[in-house]
C-alpha positions as CSV (number, residue, x, y, z in Angstrom):
1,M,99.6,76.1,84.0
2,G,99.7,79.2,86.5
3,F,101.2,82.8,85.5
4,L,103.6,81.6,83.2
5,G,101.1,79.5,81.5
6,H,99.7,82.8,80.4
7,L,102.7,83.9,78.6
8,K,102.4,84.2,74.6
9,P,105.2,83.3,72.5
10,S,106.0,86.9,72.1
11,G,106.7,86.7,75.7
12,H,103.9,89.2,77.0
13,L,101.0,88.5,79.4
14,R,97.6,88.7,79.0
15,G,94.5,89.0,81.6
16,T,94.7,87.8,85.5
17,S,98.6,87.0,84.6
18,L,99.0,91.0,83.2
19,T,97.4,92.4,86.0
20,F,99.2,90.1,88.7
21,W,102.5,91.3,87.3
22,F,101.5,95.3,87.0
23,A,100.5,94.8,90.9
24,V,104.1,93.0,91.6
25,G,106.2,95.6,89.4
26,C,104.5,98.7,90.7
27,G,104.2,97.2,93.9
28,A,108.2,96.5,94.6
29,D,108.6,100.2,93.6
30,M,106.2,101.2,96.1
31,A,107.9,98.8,98.5
32,L,111.3,100.9,97.5
33,Y,109.6,104.2,98.1
34,G,108.6,103.1,101.7
35,Y,111.7,101.7,102.6
36,D,113.5,104.8,101.6
37,Q,110.7,106.9,104.0
38,G,111.7,104.8,106.6
39,V,116.0,103.8,106.6
40,F,117.2,107.1,107.6
41,G,115.2,107.3,110.3
42,G,117.9,104.6,112.1
43,V,120.6,105.8,110.1
44,V,120.9,109.0,111.3
45,I,121.2,107.6,115.2
46,S,123.8,105.5,114.2
47,P,126.7,106.4,116.2
48,D,129.4,105.4,113.5
49,Y,127.6,107.6,110.7
50,L,127.1,110.4,113.0
51,R,131.1,110.3,113.2
52,V,131.9,109.8,109.7
53,H,130.1,112.6,108.9
54,D,131.0,115.0,111.6
55,L,127.4,115.2,113.0
56,E,128.0,114.5,116.5
57,G,126.8,117.2,119.3
58,P,123.7,119.4,119.7
59,S,125.2,121.9,118.0
60,K,125.1,119.9,114.5
61,T,121.1,119.2,115.4
62,N,119.8,121.5,112.8
63,I,122.4,120.4,110.0
64,L,121.2,116.9,110.7
65,S,117.4,117.5,110.3
66,T,118.2,119.1,107.0
67,V,119.9,116.0,105.8
68,T,117.0,114.2,106.6
69,A,114.5,116.6,105.0
70,I,116.4,117.2,101.9
71,Y,115.2,114.0,100.2
72,N,111.8,115.5,100.0
73,V,113.1,118.3,98.0
74,G,114.2,115.9,95.4
75,C,111.6,114.1,95.6
76,F,109.7,117.5,94.8
77,L,111.9,117.8,91.9
78,G,111.2,115.0,90.5
79,A,107.5,115.4,90.6
80,V,107.5,118.5,88.7
81,S,110.1,117.2,86.0
82,A,107.5,114.3,85.9
83,T,105.0,116.9,84.2
84,W,107.1,116.9,81.3
85,V,108.9,113.2,81.1
86,G,105.3,111.2,81.6
87,G,104.2,113.3,78.6
88,K,107.4,112.3,76.5
89,L,108.4,108.9,77.6
90,G,105.3,107.4,79.0
91,R,104.6,105.8,81.9
92,K,106.9,103.1,81.6
93,R,109.9,104.6,80.6
94,S,109.2,107.2,83.1
95,V,109.5,104.4,85.8
96,L,112.8,103.1,84.3
97,L,114.4,106.3,84.3
98,G,113.6,107.3,87.8
99,I,114.7,103.4,89.2
100,A,117.9,104.6,87.4
101,I,118.3,107.6,89.1
102,M,117.6,106.0,92.2
103,T,120.1,103.5,91.7
104,I,122.9,106.1,91.7
105,G,121.5,107.8,94.8
106,A,121.4,104.7,96.7
107,I,125.4,104.1,95.6
108,L,126.0,107.7,96.6
109,Q,124.3,107.3,100.2
110,T,125.9,103.7,100.6
111,T,129.3,105.1,100.0
112,S,129.2,108.4,101.4
113,Y,132.0,109.8,103.8
114,S,131.0,113.6,104.2
115,V,127.5,115.5,104.5
116,P,128.1,117.1,101.1
117,Q,128.1,113.4,99.2
118,M,125.4,112.4,101.6
119,I,123.4,116.0,100.6
120,V,123.5,115.0,96.9
121,A,122.9,111.3,97.2
122,R,119.5,112.1,99.0
123,I,118.6,115.0,96.2
124,V,119.4,112.3,93.3
125,S,117.7,109.4,95.3
126,G,114.5,111.9,95.9
127,I,114.2,113.1,92.0
128,G,113.8,109.2,91.3
129,N,111.3,108.6,94.1
130,G,109.3,111.6,92.9
131,I,109.0,110.7,89.0
132,N,108.3,107.2,90.2
133,S,105.8,108.6,93.0
134,S,103.9,110.2,90.3
135,T,104.1,108.1,87.6
136,V,103.4,105.0,89.2
137,P,99.6,105.1,90.7
138,V,98.9,106.3,87.1
139,W,100.3,103.6,85.1
140,Q,98.9,101.4,87.3
141,T,95.1,102.9,87.2
142,E,95.3,103.4,83.4
143,T,96.3,99.4,83.1
144,A,93.6,97.9,85.9
145,P,90.4,96.6,84.7
146,A,87.9,99.2,85.7
147,R,86.6,96.6,88.7
148,L,89.8,96.4,90.5
149,K,91.6,100.0,89.8
150,G,90.5,101.3,92.9
151,K,91.9,98.3,94.7
152,L,95.3,98.0,92.8
153,V,96.2,101.5,93.5
154,I,95.3,101.0,97.4
155,L,97.5,97.8,97.3
156,Q,100.7,99.2,96.2
157,N,100.1,101.6,98.6
158,A,100.1,99.2,101.3
159,L,102.9,97.3,99.6
160,L,104.7,100.9,100.5
161,L,104.1,100.3,103.7
162,V,105.8,96.9,103.7
163,G,109.1,98.4,102.7
164,F,108.3,100.7,105.3
165,S,107.9,98.2,108.1
166,I,111.0,96.2,106.6
167,S,113.4,99.8,106.9
168,N,112.1,99.4,110.8
169,W,112.9,96.1,111.5
170,I,116.7,96.6,109.9
171,N,116.9,99.4,111.8
172,Y,116.4,97.8,115.0
173,G,118.2,94.7,114.2
174,L,120.9,96.7,113.8
175,A,120.7,99.1,116.4
176,F,122.7,96.3,118.3
177,V,125.6,96.3,115.7
178,D,128.4,98.8,115.9
179,G,130.5,100.0,112.9
180,P,129.9,100.8,109.2
181,V,127.6,98.1,108.6
182,S,124.9,99.6,111.0
183,W,124.0,102.0,108.9
184,R,126.2,101.1,105.3
185,F,123.5,98.1,105.0
186,P,120.2,99.5,105.6
187,L,120.8,102.1,102.7
188,A,123.0,99.6,100.3
189,F,119.7,96.9,101.1
190,Q,117.7,99.6,98.8
191,L,119.0,97.7,95.8
192,V,117.5,94.9,96.1
193,F,114.0,96.4,95.6
194,I,115.9,98.0,92.4
195,I,116.5,94.7,90.9
196,M,113.4,93.4,91.3
197,I,112.3,96.6,89.6
198,F,114.2,96.1,86.7
199,L,113.6,92.6,86.0
200,I,109.9,93.1,86.3
201,I,109.2,96.3,84.3
202,P,110.8,95.6,80.5
203,W,107.8,93.2,80.5
204,L,105.2,95.3,80.8
205,P,103.0,97.1,78.2
206,E,103.1,100.9,78.0
207,S,99.4,102.7,79.1
208,P,96.8,102.5,76.2
209,R,95.8,106.4,77.4
210,W,99.3,107.7,76.8
211,L,99.7,105.4,73.4
212,I,96.0,106.9,72.2
213,I,97.2,110.4,73.0
214,K,100.7,109.6,70.7
215,S,98.0,108.5,67.9
216,R,99.2,105.1,68.3
217,D,96.0,103.3,68.0
218,E,96.9,99.8,67.2
219,E,99.4,99.4,69.9
220,A,96.6,100.7,72.6
221,L,93.7,98.4,70.8
222,N,96.1,95.3,71.4
223,I,96.9,96.3,75.0
224,L,93.6,96.8,75.8
225,S,92.9,93.5,74.5
226,D,95.5,91.8,76.8
227,I,94.4,93.8,79.9
228,E,90.8,92.4,79.6
229,D,91.8,89.2,78.1
230,K,89.4,89.5,75.3
231,P,90.0,89.8,71.4
232,T,90.6,93.1,69.5
233,T,87.4,92.6,68.2
234,D,85.7,92.3,70.9
235,A,82.6,94.9,71.6
236,F,83.9,95.8,75.1
237,I,87.4,96.3,73.5
238,L,86.6,98.4,70.6
239,S,83.9,100.5,73.0
240,Q,87.0,101.4,75.8
241,L,89.2,102.3,72.4
242,Q,86.3,104.6,71.1
243,S,85.5,106.1,75.0
244,I,89.2,106.7,75.4
245,K,89.9,108.1,71.8
246,Y,86.9,110.3,72.1
247,T,88.3,111.6,75.6
248,A,91.7,112.3,74.1
249,E,90.0,114.4,71.1
250,Y,87.9,116.4,73.2
251,E,91.1,117.7,75.6
252,R,93.4,117.6,72.8
253,S,91.4,120.3,70.9
254,N,90.0,122.0,73.9
255,G,92.3,121.4,77.2
256,M,94.5,123.7,78.8
257,S,98.1,124.6,77.5
258,W,100.7,125.2,81.0
259,S,100.7,128.8,80.3
260,E,96.7,129.1,80.7
261,L,97.3,126.3,83.5
262,L,99.8,128.6,85.4
263,R,97.7,131.7,84.7
264,G,94.6,130.3,85.9
265,Q,92.8,130.9,82.4
266,G,91.0,128.8,80.1
267,S,89.2,126.9,82.9
268,N,85.4,127.0,80.9
269,K,87.6,126.3,77.5
270,S,87.2,122.6,77.6
271,G,84.1,122.4,80.0
272,T,85.9,119.8,81.8
273,K,86.6,122.0,84.7
274,T,90.3,121.3,84.7
275,I,91.4,123.7,87.3
276,R,88.8,122.6,89.6
277,R,89.5,119.0,89.3
278,L,93.4,119.6,89.7
279,I,93.0,121.7,92.9
280,L,90.9,118.6,94.2
281,G,93.5,116.1,93.7
282,M,96.3,118.6,95.1
283,G,94.0,118.9,97.9
284,V,93.9,115.3,99.2
285,Q,97.5,115.0,98.8
286,I,97.8,118.2,101.1
287,M,95.5,116.4,103.5
288,M,97.8,113.7,103.4
289,Q,100.5,115.7,105.2
290,I,98.4,117.6,107.2
291,S,97.2,115.1,108.9
292,G,100.2,114.8,110.9
293,I,101.5,111.4,109.7
294,N,104.9,112.7,109.2
295,V,105.6,114.0,112.4
296,T,105.7,110.3,113.4
297,S,106.5,108.4,110.4
298,Y,110.0,110.1,110.4
299,Y,110.4,110.5,114.0
300,F,108.5,108.0,115.8
301,P,111.2,107.3,118.0
302,T,112.2,110.4,118.4
303,I,108.4,111.4,119.7
304,L,108.5,108.5,122.2
305,T,111.5,109.7,124.0
306,T,111.2,113.5,123.9
307,S,107.0,113.5,124.3
308,V,106.5,110.4,126.2
309,G,109.7,109.7,127.8
310,L,110.4,105.9,126.7
311,S,114.2,104.9,126.8
312,A,115.7,104.7,123.0
313,N,115.4,100.7,122.3
314,M,111.7,100.6,123.6
315,A,110.7,103.2,121.3
316,R,112.6,101.7,118.3
317,L,111.0,98.4,119.0
318,L,107.7,99.8,119.2
319,A,108.1,102.3,116.0
320,S,108.9,98.5,114.7
321,C,105.8,97.3,116.0
322,N,103.6,99.8,114.9
323,S,104.9,99.6,111.4
324,V,103.5,95.9,111.4
325,Q,100.2,96.9,112.6
326,Y,99.9,100.2,110.0
327,L,100.6,97.7,107.3
328,L,97.6,95.4,108.6
329,W,95.4,98.0,108.8
330,A,96.1,99.2,105.5
331,L,95.6,96.1,103.8
332,L,92.2,96.3,105.3
333,G,91.4,100.0,103.6
334,I,92.3,97.7,100.3
335,R,88.4,95.9,101.2
336,Q,87.1,99.1,101.9
337,V,88.1,101.7,99.3
338,D,85.7,100.4,97.3
339,R,82.8,99.3,99.8
340,W,82.7,102.6,101.6
341,G,84.0,105.0,98.8
342,R,86.8,107.6,98.5
343,R,84.7,110.3,100.4
344,N,83.3,107.9,103.1
345,T,86.7,106.3,104.1
346,M,88.7,109.5,104.0
347,M,86.0,111.1,106.5
348,F,86.0,108.2,108.3
349,A,89.9,108.5,108.8
350,A,89.6,112.1,109.2
351,A,87.3,112.1,111.8
352,G,89.7,109.4,114.0
353,Q,93.0,111.2,113.3
354,C,91.4,114.0,114.8
355,F,89.6,112.0,117.8
356,C,93.2,110.5,118.4
357,Y,95.3,114.0,118.2
358,I,92.8,115.4,121.1
359,L,93.9,112.3,123.3
360,I,97.6,112.4,122.5
361,T,97.4,116.3,123.3
362,V,96.0,116.1,126.6
363,L,97.8,112.7,127.7
364,V,101.1,114.4,126.6
365,R,100.1,117.6,128.7
366,F,99.6,115.3,131.5
367,N,102.8,113.7,131.2
368,E,104.8,116.8,131.0
369,M,103.5,118.2,134.4
370,P,106.4,118.1,136.7
371,G,105.8,115.6,139.6
372,Y,102.2,114.1,138.0
373,L,102.1,110.9,139.8
374,H,100.8,108.9,137.3
375,A,103.0,110.0,134.5
376,Q,103.5,105.8,133.8
377,Q,99.9,105.5,132.8
378,V,99.4,108.5,131.1
379,A,102.7,107.7,129.1
380,S,101.0,104.3,128.2
381,A,97.9,105.5,127.1
382,A,99.3,108.2,124.8
383,V,101.7,105.4,123.0
384,A,98.5,103.6,122.9
385,F,96.6,106.6,120.9
386,F,99.7,106.8,118.5
387,F,98.7,103.5,117.6
388,L,95.4,104.3,117.3
389,Y,95.9,107.2,114.7
390,Y,97.8,104.7,112.6
391,V,95.1,102.3,112.5
392,F,92.4,105.4,111.1
393,F,95.5,106.7,108.6
394,G,96.3,102.9,107.1
395,I,92.6,102.5,106.4
396,G,91.4,106.0,105.2
397,M,94.5,108.3,104.2
398,Q,97.9,106.1,103.4
399,G,96.3,104.7,99.7
400,I,93.6,107.0,98.3
401,P,95.2,110.3,98.3
402,W,97.6,108.5,95.8
403,L,94.6,107.2,94.1
404,Y,92.3,110.0,93.8
405,P,94.4,112.7,91.6
406,T,94.7,109.8,88.8
407,E,90.6,109.6,89.4
408,I,89.8,113.0,89.5
409,N,92.1,114.6,86.5
410,S,91.0,115.0,82.7
411,L,92.9,112.7,80.5
412,T,95.5,114.8,79.5
413,M,95.8,116.0,82.9
414,R,96.1,112.9,84.5
415,T,99.9,112.7,84.4
416,K,100.2,116.8,85.2
417,G,97.4,116.3,87.6
418,A,98.9,113.5,89.5
419,A,102.6,115.0,89.2
420,I,101.3,118.3,91.0
421,G,99.7,116.7,93.5
422,A,102.5,115.1,94.4
423,A,104.6,117.5,94.1
424,T,102.4,119.5,96.3
425,N,102.8,116.4,98.5
426,W,106.8,116.3,99.0
427,I,107.0,120.2,99.7
428,L,104.6,119.9,102.4
429,N,106.5,116.7,103.8
430,F,109.4,118.8,103.8
431,M,108.2,121.1,105.7
432,V,106.6,118.9,108.2
433,V,110.1,117.0,108.6
434,E,111.8,120.2,109.0
435,I,109.9,121.9,111.7
436,T,109.0,118.7,113.8
437,P,111.9,118.7,116.2
438,I,111.6,122.4,116.6
439,G,107.9,122.3,117.1
440,V,108.4,119.1,119.8
441,Q,111.3,120.6,121.6
442,N,109.8,124.1,121.9
443,L,105.9,124.2,122.0
444,G,105.5,120.7,123.7
445,W,102.0,119.1,124.2
446,R,101.2,122.2,122.6
447,F,102.7,121.0,118.8
448,Y,100.3,118.6,118.5
449,I,97.1,121.1,118.8
450,I,98.0,122.3,115.2
451,W,97.0,118.3,114.0
452,V,93.7,118.4,116.0
453,T,92.7,121.5,114.1
454,L,94.1,120.4,110.4
455,N,92.3,117.3,111.0
456,A,89.1,118.3,111.9
457,A,89.0,120.9,109.1
458,M,89.4,117.8,106.7
459,V,86.0,116.5,107.2
460,P,84.0,119.1,106.2
461,T,86.3,119.7,103.3
462,M,86.0,116.3,101.8
463,Y,82.0,116.3,102.5
464,L,81.1,119.9,100.8
465,F,83.6,119.7,97.9
466,Y,84.5,115.7,96.8
467,P,82.5,113.5,94.5
468,E,82.8,110.0,94.6
469,T,84.7,108.6,92.1
470,A,84.5,104.6,93.2
471,G,82.8,102.5,90.3
472,R,83.3,104.8,87.8
473,T,85.5,104.7,84.9
474,L,88.2,107.3,84.0
475,E,85.9,108.2,81.2
476,D,82.8,108.9,83.2
477,M,84.6,111.3,85.6
478,D,85.1,113.5,82.4
479,E,81.5,113.0,81.4
480,Y,80.5,114.3,84.8
481,Y,82.4,117.3,84.4
482,R,81.3,118.0,81.4
483,A,77.4,118.5,82.5
484,D,78.9,121.5,84.4
485,P,77.9,119.9,88.2
486,P,77.8,122.2,91.1
487,L,81.1,123.5,93.3
488,L,79.4,122.1,96.6
489,V,78.6,118.0,95.9
490,F,77.1,117.0,99.0
491,R,73.6,117.9,97.1
492,D,74.1,116.1,94.4
493,K,73.2,112.3,94.8
494,E,74.6,111.2,91.7
495,A,78.1,113.0,92.3
496,I,78.2,111.2,96.2
497,S,76.6,107.5,95.5
498,L,78.9,104.8,95.8
499,K,77.0,102.9,92.8
500,R,78.0,103.8,89.5
501,P,75.4,106.1,87.8
502,E,72.6,104.3,85.4
503,R,72.9,107.1,82.8
504,Y,76.9,106.3,82.4
505,R,76.3,102.6,82.1
506,I,73.0,103.0,79.8
507,K,75.3,104.9,77.3
508,E,78.1,102.2,77.9
509,E,76.1,99.4,76.7
510,E,74.3,101.6,73.7
511,V,78.0,102.0,72.4
512,I,78.4,98.2,73.0
513,R,75.5,97.3,71.3
514,K,75.8,99.2,68.4
515,N,79.7,97.7,67.9
516,D,78.0,94.4,68.1
517,L,75.9,95.3,65.6
518,S,78.5,97.3,63.2
519,R,80.5,94.1,63.7
520,D,78.0,91.5,62.6
521,A,77.1,93.8,59.7
522,G,80.9,94.1,58.7
523,E,80.7,98.0,59.5
524,A,83.1,100.2,61.6
525,P,82.4,100.7,65.0
526,V,80.9,103.5,66.6
527,E,82.1,106.2,69.0
528,K,80.3,108.8,71.4
529,T,80.3,112.2,70.2
530,A,80.4,115.4,72.3
531,D,76.4,115.2,73.3
532,G,76.9,111.5,74.5
533,S,75.5,110.2,71.3
534,V,77.0,107.9,68.9
535,Q,78.5,108.1,65.4
536,H,80.4,105.7,63.4
537,Q,84.1,105.9,63.5
538,E,86.2,104.7,60.2
539,N,89.8,103.3,60.3
540,V,89.6,101.9,63.3
541,P,92.8,99.4,63.7
542,Q,91.8,96.0,63.4
């Protein structure tokens, strides 16, 4: 019967069908995000765009750079607002709001005839994308079966690269076309993704974890049942419900307010190390940006023409080809994220990125030497190492920085933590995009030393401070931090193990076993208490 064959008469989905359509809906949103990341790089070199907006000539370079980078300011504002929007509206309605805002931004960009209109349009689009880039990974994580949550979030970020690749090829194809279609069509193409999202998202359920926070337990129970394709009376479903309820109640009673968070107070009140976990989530987003990815993703054609000396058309073609191989390696990362774990994959990527930037720095240095006899050879080698850089980044740093904050933060901080992490990402993104043309022009090969140093620093940081989250449930991480673990995790075998610690599995099986016994005896199910034991819980929705 296929996926449509799993539709209930009421129109909602279950099991594999639900997981599939979540992947499609969230993936379409991330593809739109990726498309927006890449599309403007081709727009700003369109002669007609420059003429219409009076941006022709070297004297307008700073304005052109700001128009490009201002999108990230909008994304920052959207990510910050998502901390409130996500808590009030829930994951589903937040995404719909973000898409509605992006629709307005896309129309304003497509119809732009002035720099002020384009700046407003870019900020509006950024706000919508900032909301969604903070919300979609959380929603996907909270509605995915535990065995698939890592792979699905990484898949979303691979689909981001599908959008990025599409934008590169559309820009390359329209580089040979004159007139307004060369830049208005790529901007209008955003609406294709937007329509797809509006057709899918309304059919998907809300996050059961958010519903439990809002005391809507019966709805949450039904959605958990749909996700696992099991009856609501199944012991595993009841165990999940009670585990989430326990964590939500514990955090509701002991969690930090925004004022405490901003003042750095109350870190130990809940016993779940809220600030430490928040910093870890922010940290991976920071490392994603300081790896140097947006030095090339926004300006790869510019880098290839300025630092390597290629022609403009060859630079565009290579940028388009690179976007395809970038996607392929990101897809490989889906397989590795659980096999290697989050820690090992990110350390592998950072080490590889550092190696690539070392070689790029050396090769660009020789290429910039006047009269160097082997300039063509070193230029070709530099291109190869730019491509290799994307291999390492695609495998290890493209998806995990979006996944890790949703896994490391506590339940009631998950939306806030993901949003703060995304906001950190966007403000650093703005800084990198703003300074890159200036750095390449004024520092030359020395500019790349910055990224060598930063990538090198990432490896020991991950090794020392970052616990593994692969194989753990979201509630496992709350229990781990309630045990007051040390700041340095590299000596804690349980913290860095790729396998789920045995004690979590044993406790979960104990709850399931007691739920089975309670159900057979006609009693209420049980839930965990603060010390990890179990007790009967009355009034569980059936």
